[in-house]
Each structure stands twice: as structure tokens, then as C-alpha cells.
C-alpha positions as a Markdown table, in Angstrom:
| # | Residue | x | y | z |
|---|---|---|---|---|
| 1 | Met | 0.0 | 0.0 | 0.0 |
| 2 | His | 1.2 | 3.5 | -0.7 |
| 3 | Thr | 0.2 | 6.1 | 1.9 |
| 4 | Ser | -0.9 | 9.4 | 0.4 |
| 5 | Asp | 1.2 | 12.4 | 1.2 |
| 6 | Asn | -1.9 | 14.6 | 1.0 |
| 7 | Cys | -4.7 | 14.8 | 3.5 |
| 8 | Gln | -7.4 | 13.3 | 1.3 |
| 9 | Pro | -10.6 | 12.3 | 3.1 |
| 10 | Thr | -10.6 | 8.7 | 1.8 |
| 11 | Ile | -10.4 | 5.5 | 3.8 |
| 12 | Gln | -7.6 | 3.4 | 2.5 |
| 13 | His | -7.7 | -0.4 | 2.2 |
| 14 | Glu | -5.0 | -2.9 | 1.8 |
| 15 | Pro | -4.7 | -5.2 | -1.3 |
| 16 | Arg | -6.3 | -8.5 | -1.3 |
| 17 | Ser | -4.3 | -11.3 | 0.3 |
| 18 | Thr | -3.6 | -14.5 | -1.6 |
| 19 | His | -4.9 | -16.4 | 1.5 |
| 20 | Gly | -8.4 | -14.9 | 1.1 |
| 21 | Gly | -9.8 | -11.7 | 2.6 |
| 22 | Asn | -8.1 | -8.4 | 3.0 |
| 23 | Ala | -4.4 | -8.4 | 3.9 |
| 24 | Ser | -5.1 | -5.8 | 6.5 |
| 25 | Thr | -8.2 | -4.0 | 7.8 |
| 26 | Ala | -9.1 | -0.5 | 6.6 |
| 27 | Arg | -7.3 | 2.5 | 8.0 |
| 28 | Tyr | -8.7 | 5.8 | 9.0 |
| 29 | Ser | -9.0 | 8.4 | 6.3 |
| 30 | Ala | -5.8 | 10.3 | 5.5 |
| 31 | Leu | -7.4 | 13.6 | 6.7 |
| 32 | Ser | -8.5 | 12.0 | 10.0 |
| 33 | Ile | -4.9 | 10.7 | 10.5 |
| 34 | Cys | -3.4 | 14.1 | 9.8 |
| 35 | Leu | -5.8 | 15.9 | 12.2 |
| 36 | His | -5.2 | 13.3 | 14.9 |
| 37 | Trp | -1.4 | 13.8 | 14.9 |
| 38 | Leu | -1.7 | 17.6 | 14.4 |
| 39 | Thr | -3.9 | 17.7 | 17.5 |
| 40 | Leu | -1.4 | 15.8 | 19.5 |
| 41 | Ala | 1.5 | 18.0 | 18.4 |
| 42 | Leu | -0.5 | 21.2 | 19.2 |
| 43 | Leu | -1.5 | 19.7 | 22.6 |
| 44 | Ile | 2.2 | 19.0 | 23.5 |
| 45 | Ala | 3.0 | 22.6 | 22.5 |
| 46 | Val | 0.2 | 24.0 | 24.6 |
| 47 | Tyr | 1.3 | 22.1 | 27.7 |
| 48 | Ala | 5.0 | 22.9 | 27.1 |
| 49 | Leu | 4.3 | 26.6 | 26.7 |
| 50 | Ile | 2.4 | 26.9 | 30.0 |
| 51 | Glu | 4.7 | 24.6 | 32.0 |
| 52 | Leu | 7.9 | 26.3 | 30.8 |
| 53 | Arg | 6.8 | 29.9 | 31.1 |
| 54 | Gly | 8.2 | 29.9 | 34.7 |
| 55 | Ile | 11.8 | 30.0 | 33.3 |
| 56 | Phe | 11.2 | 33.7 | 32.6 |
| 57 | Pro | 10.3 | 36.4 | 35.2 |
| 58 | Lys | 6.7 | 37.6 | 35.5 |
| 59 | Gly | 5.8 | 40.4 | 33.2 |
| 60 | Ser | 8.8 | 39.7 | 30.9 |
| 61 | Gly | 8.3 | 39.7 | 27.1 |
| 62 | Pro | 9.2 | 36.0 | 26.6 |
| 63 | Arg | 6.8 | 34.9 | 29.4 |
| 64 | Glu | 3.9 | 36.9 | 28.0 |
| 65 | Ala | 4.6 | 35.6 | 24.5 |
| 66 | Met | 4.5 | 32.0 | 25.7 |
| 67 | Lys | 1.2 | 32.7 | 27.4 |
| 68 | Thr | -0.2 | 34.3 | 24.2 |
| 69 | Trp | 0.9 | 31.3 | 22.1 |
| 70 | His | -0.6 | 29.0 | 24.7 |
| 71 | Phe | -4.0 | 30.7 | 24.3 |
| 72 | Met | -3.8 | 30.8 | 20.5 |
| 73 | Leu | -2.7 | 27.1 | 20.0 |
| 74 | Gly | -5.3 | 26.1 | 22.5 |
| 75 | Leu | -8.0 | 27.8 | 20.5 |
| 76 | Thr | -6.6 | 26.1 | 17.4 |
| 77 | Val | -7.1 | 22.8 | 19.0 |
| 78 | Phe | -10.7 | 23.9 | 19.8 |
| 79 | Gly | -11.4 | 24.4 | 16.1 |
| 80 | Leu | -9.7 | 21.2 | 15.1 |
| 81 | Val | -11.9 | 19.1 | 17.4 |
| 82 | Phe | -15.1 | 20.1 | 15.6 |
| 83 | Met | -13.4 | 19.2 | 12.2 |
| 84 | Arg | -12.5 | 15.8 | 13.7 |
| 85 | Leu | -16.1 | 15.3 | 15.0 |
| 86 | Ala | -17.5 | 16.1 | 11.6 |
| 87 | Leu | -15.1 | 13.6 | 10.0 |
| 88 | Arg | -16.3 | 10.9 | 12.4 |
| 89 | Leu | -19.9 | 11.5 | 11.2 |
| 90 | Val | -18.9 | 11.3 | 7.5 |
| 91 | Phe | -16.4 | 8.4 | 7.7 |
| 92 | Arg | -17.1 | 5.4 | 9.8 |
| 93 | Ala | -14.2 | 4.4 | 12.1 |
| 94 | Pro | -12.6 | 1.2 | 10.7 |
| 95 | Pro | -13.2 | -1.8 | 13.0 |
| 96 | Ile | -10.3 | -3.3 | 15.0 |
| 97 | Thr | -9.0 | -6.6 | 13.8 |
| 98 | Pro | -9.4 | -9.0 | 15.5 |
| 99 | Pro | -12.4 | -7.5 | 17.3 |
| 100 | Pro | -11.7 | -6.8 | 21.0 |
| 101 | Pro | -14.1 | -7.9 | 23.8 |
| 102 | Ala | -17.2 | -5.8 | 24.5 |
| 103 | Trp | -15.8 | -4.4 | 27.7 |
| 104 | Gln | -12.7 | -3.1 | 25.9 |
| 105 | Gln | -14.9 | -1.5 | 23.3 |
| 106 | Phe | -16.9 | 0.2 | 26.0 |
| 107 | Leu | -13.8 | 1.5 | 27.7 |
| 108 | Ala | -12.4 | 2.8 | 24.4 |
| 109 | Thr | -15.6 | 4.6 | 23.6 |
| 110 | Ala | -15.7 | 6.2 | 27.1 |
| 111 | Thr | -12.1 | 7.3 | 26.8 |
| 112 | His | -12.7 | 8.9 | 23.4 |
| 113 | Val | -15.8 | 10.7 | 24.7 |
| 114 | Ala | -13.7 | 12.0 | 27.6 |
| 115 | Leu | -10.9 | 13.1 | 25.3 |
| 116 | Tyr | -13.2 | 15.0 | 23.0 |
| 117 | Ala | -14.9 | 16.7 | 26.0 |
| 118 | Phe | -11.5 | 17.6 | 27.4 |
| 119 | Leu | -10.3 | 19.1 | 24.1 |
| 120 | Ile | -13.5 | 21.2 | 23.9 |
| 121 | Leu | -13.7 | 22.2 | 27.5 |
| 122 | Met | -10.1 | 23.3 | 28.1 |
| 123 | Pro | -9.9 | 26.0 | 25.4 |
| 124 | Leu | -13.4 | 27.1 | 26.2 |
| 125 | Leu | -12.4 | 27.6 | 29.9 |
| 126 | Gly | -9.3 | 29.5 | 28.8 |
| 127 | Trp | -11.5 | 31.8 | 26.7 |
| 128 | Leu | -13.9 | 32.3 | 29.6 |
| 129 | Ser | -11.0 | 33.0 | 32.0 |
| 130 | Leu | -9.5 | 35.7 | 29.8 |
| 131 | Ser | -13.0 | 37.2 | 29.2 |
| 132 | Ala | -13.7 | 37.3 | 32.9 |
| 133 | Asp | -10.3 | 38.8 | 33.6 |
| 134 | Gly | -11.0 | 41.6 | 31.1 |
| 135 | Lys | -8.1 | 40.7 | 28.9 |
| 136 | Ala | -7.9 | 40.5 | 25.2 |
| 137 | Ile | -8.3 | 37.1 | 23.5 |
| 138 | Pro | -5.6 | 36.9 | 20.8 |
| 139 | Phe | -5.8 | 34.7 | 17.8 |
| 140 | Phe | -3.1 | 35.1 | 15.2 |
| 141 | Gly | -3.5 | 38.9 | 14.8 |
| 142 | Leu | -7.3 | 38.9 | 15.6 |
| 143 | Gln | -9.1 | 39.8 | 18.8 |
| 144 | Leu | -11.8 | 37.4 | 19.6 |
| 145 | Pro | -14.9 | 38.7 | 21.4 |
| 146 | Ala | -15.3 | 38.2 | 25.2 |
| 147 | Leu | -17.7 | 35.5 | 26.2 |
| 148 | Ile | -18.7 | 37.1 | 29.5 |
| 149 | Ala | -18.4 | 40.5 | 31.2 |
| 150 | Pro | -15.3 | 41.1 | 33.4 |
| 151 | Asp | -15.6 | 39.5 | 36.8 |
| 152 | Lys | -12.3 | 39.1 | 38.7 |
| 153 | Ala | -13.7 | 36.6 | 41.3 |
| 154 | Leu | -15.2 | 34.4 | 38.5 |
| 155 | Ala | -11.9 | 34.7 | 36.5 |
| 156 | Glu | -10.0 | 33.2 | 39.4 |
| 157 | Asn | -12.5 | 30.3 | 39.8 |
| 158 | Val | -12.5 | 29.5 | 36.1 |
| 159 | Glu | -8.7 | 29.6 | 36.0 |
| 160 | Glu | -8.5 | 27.2 | 38.9 |
| 161 | Ile | -10.9 | 24.8 | 37.2 |
| 162 | His | -8.9 | 25.1 | 34.0 |
| 163 | Glu | -5.7 | 24.2 | 35.8 |
| 164 | Thr | -7.3 | 21.3 | 37.6 |
| 165 | Ile | -8.7 | 19.8 | 34.4 |
| 166 | Gly | -5.4 | 20.4 | 32.7 |
| 167 | Thr | -3.7 | 18.2 | 35.3 |
| 168 | Phe | -6.3 | 15.5 | 34.7 |
| 169 | Gly | -5.5 | 15.8 | 31.0 |
| 170 | Tyr | -2.0 | 14.4 | 31.6 |
| 171 | Tyr | -3.5 | 11.2 | 32.9 |
| 172 | Leu | -6.2 | 11.0 | 30.2 |
| 173 | Val | -3.9 | 11.4 | 27.3 |
| 174 | Gly | -1.4 | 9.1 | 29.0 |
| 175 | Leu | -4.1 | 6.4 | 29.4 |
| 176 | His | -5.1 | 6.8 | 25.7 |
| 177 | Ala | -1.4 | 6.4 | 24.6 |
| 178 | Ala | -0.8 | 3.4 | 26.9 |
| 179 | Ala | -3.9 | 1.6 | 25.7 |
| 180 | Ala | -2.8 | 2.1 | 22.1 |
| 181 | Leu | 0.7 | 0.7 | 22.8 |
| 182 | Phe | -0.7 | -2.2 | 24.8 |
| 183 | His | -3.0 | -3.2 | 21.9 |
| 184 | His | -0.1 | -2.8 | 19.4 |
| 185 | Tyr | 2.6 | -4.7 | 21.3 |
| 186 | Phe | 0.8 | -7.1 | 23.6 |
| 187 | Val | -2.7 | -7.8 | 22.1 |
| 188 | Arg | -1.1 | -7.4 | 18.6 |
| 189 | Asp | -4.2 | -6.1 | 16.9 |
| 190 | Asp | -4.4 | -3.2 | 14.5 |
| 191 | Ala | -6.0 | -0.7 | 16.9 |
| 192 | Leu | -3.0 | 1.6 | 16.6 |
| 193 | Ala | -2.0 | 0.7 | 13.0 |
| 194 | Arg | -5.3 | 2.1 | 11.7 |
| 195 | Met | -4.2 | 5.6 | 12.8 |
| 196 | Leu | -0.5 | 5.5 | 12.0 |
| 197 | Pro | 0.7 | 8.0 | 9.2 |
| 198 | Trp | 2.8 | 5.2 | 7.7 |
| 199 | His | 1.9 | 1.6 | 6.7 |
| 200 | Ser | 2.3 | -1.0 | 9.5 |
| 201 | Arg | 2.4 | -4.7 | 9.0 |
| 202 | Arg | 1.1 | -5.4 | 12.5 |
| 203 | Gly | -2.5 | -5.6 | 11.4 |
| 204 | Arg | -1.7 | -7.9 | 8.5 |
| 205 | Thr | 0.4 | -10.3 | 10.6 |
| 206 | Thr | -2.3 | -10.4 | 13.3 |
| 207 | Ala | -5.2 | -10.8 | 10.9 |
| 208 | Gln | -3.5 | -13.8 | 9.2 |
| 209 | Thr | -2.5 | -15.5 | 12.4 |
| 210 | Gln | -6.1 | -15.3 | 13.7 |
| 211 | Arg | -7.5 | -17.2 | 10.6 |
């Protein structure tokens, strides 16, 4: 199989195996794969910017720039989430081969719901926090409108909630990554291979050994 270099919204299938059936299960659409890994890269940057801002003194230019980029990249993630949700409605997620037990399917669905809720809620809370604090909401040269009127007490409460959920996000993303690696290296199914930007033989090997 040749993986497209362009983000084209098509689900890719492997060639037919000489042993019958597909050599590997379908993968996610190329656009879904691109947006998935772009979201991860942006999320890493968002966390790094806010965690590393402490290396500069308060009020300094570099520290303020890091906070600004934290806000802007967080809002970018906010926009990407809705694009990814739209793609999930248009393109059905390819099934895992071999199929996992029902309880694993349930946990996977619950984790995905929690991840999408996290990716929507966190930028929204940041937007609310800046609005309540009476600060500008920057977005790559634009100024987004405030969502609520200034309220210093509310701003502090929203920021505290934002930070708490942000800490929870470390565990949520870590759990998602650990589950994908567990499936890939121990269960040896194609759960991760479906979302890799390059072709993996893991799904093919597993599918054939299960026949």
C-alpha cells in the first residue's frame, strides 16, 4: 500500500491477500490521521508553553509571548476538534482486527468521549478566563470577542478549574497512549496501526494468524 502524502478524506484499504480476505483492515481516512497527529502536536506545545513559562520572570516579554501562544494554540485545538467530529460523522471508524471484547470496546468509547470533552472544555475555559479577567483574547492577529463580562472573582474560579482539568488531562492522554501501545505490542491487533501515518504490517500479521 502507498500512503498518500496529501490529507485526502478517503479510507484506505490494503490489497487482497492470496490467502483470502483483506491483507489488513481499513485504516482511518488520511485527513483524520493528519488531524489526529496535528492535534497531538499542538497539545504537546500547549502544555509545554504553559509549563515552561516559569523560566522567565513575570511580566517579561518572553513569558507573555509564551502565554499568548498557549492561548492561540489552545483555540486552534478547539477548532480542530469540531473538524474531527465532523469527519467521524462522515467516515465510519474502521473496525479493529481481531475484534476486542465488548468491555474493551466500552472503555475505548468512554475514553474517546472523555478526550473530546477535554479538548473542547479546556480551550473554552481558557477563553472564559480571559474574558472574565477583562483581557484581550488573541488569535493570530485577531481579537476574539469576550464570552462574558469582566468579573475578577469568576476569573480566578474559572482559571482554577482550567488548571485542575489540565492536570487531569495528563492522565487522560497518557491512558489513551498506553492503551494504544498495549494493543499494538501485547494484544497485537491493528488498533494503533489504523491511525499511523505510515503503513504498518502489525494488522496484516495479526489478521492472518487469527485465521
